[in-house]
C-alpha positions as CSV (number, residue, x, y, z in Angstrom):
1,M,359.4,4.9,219.1
2,D,356.2,5.3,221.1
3,T,354.6,7.2,217.9
4,I,355.5,4.5,215.7
5,K,353.9,1.6,218.0
6,S,351.1,4.0,217.9
7,N,350.6,4.7,214.6
8,R,350.8,0.5,213.9
9,L,348.4,-0.1,216.3
10,L,346.2,2.4,215.1
11,T,346.3,1.4,211.5
12,F,345.5,-2.2,212.8
13,F,342.1,-1.4,213.8
14,Y,341.4,1.4,212.0
15,T,341.6,-0.6,208.2
16,P,339.4,1.0,205.2
17,K,336.8,-1.8,205.8
18,K,335.9,-0.1,208.9
19,R,336.0,3.3,207.9
20,N,332.0,3.5,207.0
21,L,331.6,1.7,210.6
22,Y,333.4,4.5,212.1
23,K,331.6,7.0,210.3
24,S,328.3,5.7,210.9
25,A,329.2,5.6,214.5
26,S,330.1,9.1,214.8
27,K,326.4,9.9,214.1
28,L,325.1,8.3,217.3
29,P,324.7,8.5,220.7
30,G,326.2,5.7,223.1
31,P,328.5,5.2,225.8
32,Y,332.2,6.3,226.1
33,G,334.2,3.7,225.1
34,L,338.2,3.0,225.5
35,P,340.5,2.2,222.6
36,I,340.5,-1.2,221.7
37,V,338.3,-2.2,224.5
38,G,335.6,0.3,223.7
39,S,332.9,-0.1,226.3
40,S,332.8,-4.2,227.0
41,L,334.3,-3.5,230.4
42,R,330.8,-2.5,231.7
43,F,329.8,-5.8,230.9
44,L,332.0,-8.0,233.1
45,G,330.1,-9.8,236.0
46,Q,327.7,-12.4,236.5
47,A,323.8,-12.9,233.9
48,S,321.9,-10.9,236.5
49,D,324.3,-7.8,236.5
50,I,324.9,-8.1,232.8
51,Y,321.2,-7.4,232.0
52,K,320.7,-4.8,234.5
53,C,323.7,-3.1,232.5
54,I,322.0,-3.6,229.0
55,D,319.2,-2.6,230.1
56,G,320.1,0.8,231.8
57,L,321.5,1.8,228.6
58,F,318.4,1.0,226.4
59,L,316.5,3.2,229.4
60,E,319.4,6.3,229.2
61,Y,319.1,6.1,225.0
62,H,315.2,5.5,224.9
63,S,315.2,8.9,222.8
64,A,317.5,7.8,220.6
65,N,315.9,5.0,218.5
66,I,319.3,3.8,217.6
67,F,322.5,4.3,219.7
68,K,326.1,2.4,219.5
69,V,328.2,0.5,221.8
70,W,331.6,-0.3,221.1
71,F,332.7,-3.6,222.0
72,G,336.2,-4.0,221.7
73,T,336.8,-2.8,217.8
74,K,333.2,-4.3,217.2
75,L,330.4,-1.6,216.5
76,V,327.4,-2.4,218.1
77,Y,324.1,-0.9,216.9
78,C,321.5,-1.4,219.6
79,T,317.8,-0.3,219.3
80,A,314.6,-1.3,220.5
81,D,312.4,0.4,218.1
82,A,310.0,-1.9,216.4
83,K,310.2,-0.1,212.4
84,V,314.0,-0.9,212.7
85,F,313.1,-4.3,214.1
86,D,310.8,-4.7,211.3
87,I,313.4,-3.6,208.8
88,V,316.4,-5.4,209.8
89,F,314.5,-8.7,210.7
90,T,313.1,-9.2,207.2
91,S,316.6,-8.1,205.3
92,P,318.5,-10.5,203.6
93,H,321.7,-8.8,204.9
94,A,320.9,-9.7,208.5
95,L,320.0,-13.6,208.2
96,R,323.5,-14.5,210.0
97,K,323.1,-14.4,213.3
98,E,325.8,-12.5,215.4
99,P,329.2,-14.5,215.7
100,F,329.0,-14.7,219.6
101,Y,326.7,-17.5,219.2
102,N,329.7,-19.4,217.6
103,L,331.3,-19.3,221.3
104,G,328.4,-21.9,221.9
105,D,329.3,-24.0,219.6
106,K,330.7,-26.9,221.5
107,L,327.0,-27.0,222.9
108,F,324.8,-26.9,219.8
109,G,327.2,-26.8,217.1
110,G,325.9,-26.1,213.9
111,G,322.1,-26.6,214.2
112,L,319.5,-24.4,213.0
113,F,320.0,-22.1,216.1
114,S,323.6,-21.4,215.4
115,Q,324.0,-22.3,212.1
116,K,326.3,-19.2,210.7
117,S,326.7,-20.9,207.0
118,I,323.6,-19.4,205.4
119,P,323.4,-22.0,202.2
120,K,323.8,-24.7,204.9
121,W,321.0,-23.3,207.3
122,R,318.7,-22.4,204.2
123,R,319.5,-26.6,203.4
124,N,318.8,-27.6,206.8
125,R,315.5,-25.5,207.4
126,K,314.3,-26.8,204.3
127,F,314.8,-30.2,204.9
128,I,313.1,-30.3,208.5
129,T,310.3,-28.1,208.2
130,P,307.9,-31.1,207.4
131,A,308.6,-32.8,210.3
132,F,306.2,-30.0,211.5
133,N,303.4,-30.0,209.2
134,S,299.9,-30.1,210.6
135,Q,299.0,-33.5,210.0
136,M,302.4,-34.4,211.9
137,L,301.8,-32.0,214.7
138,N,297.9,-33.1,214.8
139,S,299.4,-36.8,215.6
140,F,301.7,-35.9,218.3
141,M,297.9,-34.5,220.3
142,E,297.7,-38.0,222.3
143,V,301.5,-37.9,223.6
144,F,300.5,-34.1,224.8
145,V,297.4,-34.9,226.4
146,Q,299.0,-38.2,228.2
147,R,302.0,-36.3,229.5
148,S,300.3,-32.8,230.6
149,N,298.0,-35.7,232.6
150,E,301.2,-37.3,234.1
151,L,302.2,-33.5,235.0
152,I,299.7,-33.1,236.7
153,E,299.2,-36.1,238.8
154,F,302.9,-35.6,239.6
155,M,302.0,-32.2,240.5
156,R,299.6,-33.5,243.3
157,Q,302.3,-34.3,245.8
158,Y,303.8,-30.7,246.1
159,E,300.0,-28.9,246.5
160,K,300.1,-25.8,248.6
161,K,303.9,-25.9,248.8
162,K,305.7,-22.6,248.4
163,D,309.3,-23.9,247.9
164,V,308.4,-26.1,244.7
165,D,310.2,-25.2,241.4
166,L,307.2,-25.7,239.3
167,Y,309.6,-24.6,236.3
168,D,311.1,-27.6,237.3
169,F,308.6,-30.1,236.7
170,L,307.5,-28.4,233.3
171,S,311.0,-28.7,231.8
172,R,311.2,-32.8,232.6
173,Y,307.9,-33.0,231.0
174,A,308.4,-30.7,228.0
175,L,311.4,-32.5,227.1
176,K,309.9,-35.9,227.7
177,T,307.3,-35.0,225.2
178,I,309.6,-33.5,222.7
179,C,311.4,-37.0,223.2
180,D,307.8,-38.8,221.9
181,T,306.7,-36.9,219.7
182,A,310.1,-35.5,217.4
183,M,312.5,-38.5,218.6
184,G,310.0,-41.2,219.0
185,V,312.0,-42.4,222.0
186,N,310.7,-42.9,225.3
187,I,313.1,-41.2,228.2
188,D,311.1,-42.4,231.2
189,T,314.0,-45.0,232.4
190,E,317.1,-42.8,231.4
191,P,318.1,-40.8,234.5
192,E,319.9,-38.0,232.5
193,G,316.7,-36.9,231.4
194,D,316.0,-35.2,234.8
195,S,319.4,-33.2,234.8
196,F,319.4,-32.5,231.0
197,N,317.6,-28.9,231.2
198,H,319.5,-27.9,234.2
199,W,322.7,-28.6,232.1
200,I,321.6,-27.0,229.0
201,E,320.5,-23.9,231.3
202,R,323.6,-23.6,233.2
203,A,325.2,-23.8,230.3
204,L,323.7,-20.5,228.4
205,E,324.1,-18.8,231.5
206,I,327.8,-19.5,231.4
207,L,328.2,-18.7,227.9
208,I,326.4,-15.4,228.5
209,E,329.3,-14.7,230.5
210,R,331.7,-15.7,228.4
211,I,330.2,-13.4,225.5
212,F,330.2,-10.2,227.6
213,N,333.6,-10.5,229.1
214,I,336.2,-9.8,226.3
215,Y,339.0,-11.8,228.3
216,Y,336.9,-15.1,228.1
217,Q,336.4,-14.7,224.2
218,I,339.8,-15.6,224.1
219,D,339.6,-19.5,224.1
220,I,342.9,-20.4,225.6
221,I,341.9,-18.4,228.5
222,F,338.6,-19.3,228.8
223,C,338.9,-23.3,228.5
224,N,341.4,-22.7,231.6
225,S,339.1,-20.7,233.6
226,A,336.5,-22.6,236.0
227,L,333.9,-21.3,234.3
228,G,335.2,-22.6,231.0
229,K,335.7,-26.1,232.8
230,E,332.4,-26.0,234.1
231,F,331.0,-25.2,230.5
232,L,332.8,-27.9,228.9
233,D,331.7,-30.5,231.5
234,L,328.3,-29.8,230.7
235,C,328.5,-29.8,227.1
236,D,330.3,-33.2,227.2
237,K,327.2,-34.5,229.7
238,S,324.5,-32.5,226.9
239,R,326.0,-34.1,223.8
240,S,326.6,-37.6,225.4
241,F,323.1,-37.9,226.2
242,T,321.8,-36.6,223.1
243,R,324.2,-39.3,221.0
244,K,322.5,-41.8,223.7
245,I,319.4,-40.9,222.6
246,I,320.2,-40.8,218.8
247,V,321.3,-44.5,218.9
248,K,318.4,-45.5,220.7
249,K,316.6,-44.2,218.0
250,R,318.6,-46.0,215.1
251,Q,317.8,-49.4,217.2
252,Q,314.4,-49.0,217.2
253,M,314.7,-48.0,213.3
254,E,316.4,-51.5,212.6
255,E,313.8,-53.2,214.4
256,E,311.1,-51.4,212.6
257,K,312.7,-52.0,209.3
258,K,312.7,-55.8,210.1
259,N,309.4,-56.2,210.6
260,K,308.4,-53.8,207.3
261,D,306.7,-51.4,209.6
262,I,308.7,-48.2,208.6
263,Y,308.5,-45.0,206.3
264,Y,304.7,-44.7,205.3
265,E,302.1,-42.1,204.7
266,A,299.5,-41.0,207.2
267,A,296.7,-40.7,204.4
268,E,297.4,-44.3,203.4
269,G,297.0,-45.4,206.8
270,R,300.4,-45.3,207.3
271,K,303.4,-44.4,209.4
272,L,304.7,-40.9,209.6
273,L,308.5,-39.3,209.5
274,T,309.3,-37.8,212.5
275,F,312.4,-34.8,213.0
276,I,314.7,-37.9,213.9
277,D,313.0,-40.2,211.2
278,M,314.0,-37.6,208.5
279,L,317.7,-37.2,209.7
280,L,318.7,-40.8,210.2
281,K,316.7,-42.3,207.0
282,V,318.6,-39.7,204.7
283,T,321.6,-40.3,206.3
284,Y,322.0,-43.7,206.8
285,E,319.6,-45.3,204.1
286,D,319.4,-43.3,201.2
287,N,323.1,-42.6,200.9
288,K,323.2,-38.8,200.3
289,S,325.0,-38.0,202.8
290,Y,322.8,-35.1,204.0
291,F,324.1,-34.9,207.5
292,T,327.3,-36.4,209.6
293,D,326.8,-37.8,212.8
294,E,327.7,-34.6,214.6
295,E,325.1,-32.6,212.3
296,I,322.7,-35.1,213.5
297,V,323.5,-34.6,216.8
298,D,323.9,-31.0,216.7
299,E,320.0,-30.7,215.2
300,T,319.0,-33.0,217.9
301,I,320.3,-31.2,221.0
302,T,319.2,-27.8,219.4
303,L,315.6,-29.3,219.1
304,M,315.8,-31.1,222.8
305,G,317.2,-28.2,224.6
306,A,315.3,-25.2,223.1
307,G,312.5,-27.1,222.1
308,S,311.3,-28.0,226.1
309,D,313.3,-24.6,227.5
310,T,311.2,-22.2,225.5
311,T,307.8,-23.9,226.3
312,S,308.3,-24.5,229.8
313,N,309.8,-20.9,230.7
314,T,306.4,-19.4,228.9
315,N,304.1,-21.6,230.5
316,A,305.9,-20.9,234.1
317,F,305.7,-17.2,233.1
318,A,301.9,-17.4,231.9
319,L,301.1,-19.0,235.7
320,V,303.2,-15.9,237.1
321,L,301.0,-13.7,235.3
322,L,297.7,-16.1,235.7
323,G,298.8,-15.8,239.7
324,M,298.9,-12.2,239.7
325,H,295.8,-11.4,237.8
326,Q,293.0,-14.0,239.7
327,D,290.1,-12.4,237.4
328,I,292.2,-13.3,234.3
329,Q,292.4,-16.6,235.7
330,E,288.9,-17.2,236.3
331,K,288.3,-16.0,232.6
332,V,291.0,-18.8,231.2
333,L,289.0,-21.3,233.4
334,A,286.0,-20.7,232.1
335,E,286.7,-20.9,228.7
336,I,288.4,-24.3,229.2
337,L,284.9,-25.5,231.1
338,E,283.2,-24.3,228.0
339,V,285.3,-25.8,225.3
340,V,286.4,-28.9,226.9
341,G,284.7,-29.3,230.1
342,P,285.3,-30.5,233.6
343,E,286.2,-34.4,233.0
344,R,287.2,-34.7,228.9
345,N,290.6,-34.5,227.5
346,V,291.4,-31.6,225.5
347,C,291.5,-32.7,221.6
348,V,293.2,-30.9,218.5
349,D,289.4,-29.9,217.6
350,D,289.7,-27.7,221.0
351,L,292.3,-25.8,220.5
352,P,291.2,-23.2,218.1
353,H,288.3,-22.4,220.4
354,L,290.3,-21.5,223.3
355,K,291.2,-18.1,222.0
356,F,291.4,-16.4,225.1
357,L,294.1,-18.9,226.2
358,E,296.0,-18.2,223.2
359,R,295.8,-14.5,223.7
360,V,297.4,-14.7,227.4
361,I,299.8,-16.9,226.2
362,K,300.7,-14.3,223.6
363,E,300.8,-11.8,226.0
364,T,303.3,-13.5,228.3
365,L,305.8,-13.6,225.4
366,R,305.4,-10.0,225.1
367,V,305.6,-9.1,228.6
368,F,308.6,-11.8,228.9
369,P,309.5,-12.8,225.5
370,V,311.7,-15.8,225.0
371,G,314.9,-13.9,224.4
372,P,315.4,-10.6,226.4
373,I,318.0,-9.8,223.4
374,L,318.7,-10.9,219.7
375,A,321.8,-10.1,217.8
376,R,322.4,-10.0,213.8
377,T,325.6,-9.9,211.8
378,L,325.1,-7.3,208.9
379,D,326.4,-8.4,205.4
380,G,325.4,-5.6,203.7
381,D,324.2,-1.7,204.5
382,I,320.6,-1.6,205.6
383,N,318.5,1.5,205.5
384,V,316.5,2.1,208.2
385,G,315.1,5.5,207.8
386,D,317.2,8.3,209.5
387,H,320.0,5.9,209.7
388,V,322.2,3.4,207.3
389,L,323.6,0.5,209.4
390,S,326.7,-0.4,207.7
391,K,328.1,-3.6,206.6
392,G,330.3,-5.4,209.1
393,G,328.7,-4.2,212.4
394,S,326.2,-5.8,214.3
395,I,322.6,-5.0,215.5
396,C,321.4,-6.0,219.3
397,F,317.4,-5.8,219.5
398,G,316.4,-5.1,223.0
399,V,313.4,-7.1,222.5
400,L,312.0,-7.1,226.4
401,R,312.3,-3.6,226.9
402,L,310.3,-3.3,222.8
403,H,307.6,-5.7,224.4
404,R,307.6,-3.2,228.0
405,K,306.4,-0.2,226.6
406,N,302.9,-1.0,228.0
407,A,303.5,-3.6,230.2
408,A,302.0,-2.2,233.5
409,K,298.4,-3.3,232.4
410,I,298.1,-6.8,231.4
411,Q,296.1,-6.8,228.2
412,P,295.7,-9.9,226.1
413,G,295.6,-9.4,222.6
414,S,298.3,-6.5,222.3
415,Y,301.2,-9.4,221.3
416,V,304.0,-8.1,219.4
417,P,306.2,-10.8,217.7
418,F,309.2,-11.6,219.6
419,S,310.8,-12.8,216.3
420,Y,309.8,-13.3,212.9
421,G,311.6,-13.5,209.5
422,P,313.4,-15.7,207.8
423,R,315.3,-17.2,210.5
424,N,311.9,-17.2,213.0
425,C,310.9,-20.1,215.1
426,L,310.6,-23.3,213.4
427,G,308.3,-24.9,215.9
428,L,306.0,-21.9,216.7
429,R,302.8,-24.4,216.0
430,Y,304.3,-27.3,218.2
431,A,304.7,-24.7,220.9
432,M,301.2,-23.1,221.1
433,M,299.6,-26.5,220.7
434,T,301.7,-28.0,223.4
435,M,301.3,-24.8,225.9
436,K,297.6,-24.7,225.4
437,V,297.3,-28.0,226.3
438,I,299.8,-27.6,229.3
439,L,298.0,-24.8,230.7
440,A,294.4,-26.0,230.1
441,T,295.3,-29.5,231.7
442,I,296.9,-27.2,235.1
443,L,294.1,-25.1,235.2
444,R,291.5,-27.0,235.3
445,R,292.8,-28.9,237.8
446,Y,294.8,-26.5,239.9
447,K,294.4,-22.7,241.1
448,V,297.7,-21.2,241.1
449,F,299.3,-18.5,243.0
450,T,302.3,-16.1,242.9
451,D,304.3,-14.2,245.7
452,Y,305.1,-11.6,243.0
453,K,302.9,-8.5,243.5
454,S,303.6,-6.7,240.0
455,I,305.8,-7.2,237.0
456,E,308.2,-4.4,238.4
457,E,309.1,-7.1,241.0
458,I,310.7,-9.5,238.6
459,D,314.0,-8.8,237.8
460,I,315.6,-10.5,235.1
461,K,318.7,-12.2,234.1
462,C,321.0,-11.7,230.9
463,S,321.0,-15.4,229.2
464,V,320.1,-17.1,225.8
465,M,316.1,-17.2,227.6
466,T,314.4,-14.5,229.5
467,R,314.8,-15.7,233.1
468,P,313.8,-14.6,236.4
469,I,316.5,-14.0,239.1
470,N,314.6,-14.8,241.9
471,G,312.5,-17.6,240.2
472,Y,308.9,-17.8,239.4
473,K,307.4,-18.1,243.2
474,L,304.7,-20.4,242.2
475,Y,302.4,-22.3,244.2
476,Y,299.1,-24.1,244.0
477,E,295.9,-25.5,245.2
478,S,293.5,-28.2,244.1
479,R,290.3,-26.6,242.3
480,K,288.5,-30.0,243.9
């Protein structure tokens, strides 16, 4: 009887569709896995422990360009090889994000970041892309400068204090900048604005713990756990605030419509359509039913959360590196003073000339990429040279491990793209512009320091974003 049950169980998991996966996996090294659960029990724990486990596997199998991990009955190919990265990320068979992103649907829904339908993703991306064209980005410059100046004035009261969370300041002003520009809504009077990024950050941290806990992948178990209840509460708060911003924008549009002051081309001295203008106009005025109300929330919370978080996180890490390397900080300052001068605000024409600052930002993204790992689902076989990655499997890229091959020596200019291909970051140019303005404004006013002495001292925790376990340890003093 036990034999019959075992055979039925084996038949359930060993299906013809998975035959190629088992065959493919047999040719690769990897950690030992138990029946049914695979190696998933290794990853139980908090975000800090999870990343140490993942990074430990990349170090253990560093001599293999690809190794395998069975996560339950799912085969995950793991690699930190640049050639494999290039082949897979430009393949039409790896457009779909790994299904574990779906576990975050309560937060981001079907936004561009997590959209699992490729046709819908293509449609939405094509529709949203014009909101980040050069003409639109240049029109944001005044806001970038205004918010950066407000930030350095706010920072004045915390000079030389080591217990200050500079990242918190950066993220708050990044969110205000996103809302001013892409949303066209001022949130200075919205009390939730100071908490939104904390809600998103904590929700993503819980999401990572859920992804790597095989038991929490069962909805009824997760949703009734303490972590699950906290996650759902954070999602509800974040999405409610996002809806509030959308309602505020719709009311503003109605007023502008009454005054006949909306939807014109800048080339004719008229108004450009922002990200949210486009979504709302096509949905409520053109009657084309492109987006439902919840889809508008999905795209908006994705932009607000990811847009403000990525830039502020990268800026904080850039300041950490510059705090470690005072000589490079002085070179950046010299360039800023040469291009912009000691008093004048940064303008659009200055940005292409801040070349060394841009290289520092890119070096920061090499050493501290936006995400420590990236994952894709394979919808077809992909030949990567020495191996064929089989349809139905997933692939996990150790982006931080790939970038850290020469991280001990800071070399501005040795940047390796952290993500590219069809699903690359839509807001890259926006991010680079705003980061240049913020860093140039801060570094001209303040000299930045950190308690970290080397990159190796900065322990990373597993999150959707690369995060330091012990914070950024930044402090600063006025140059005047």
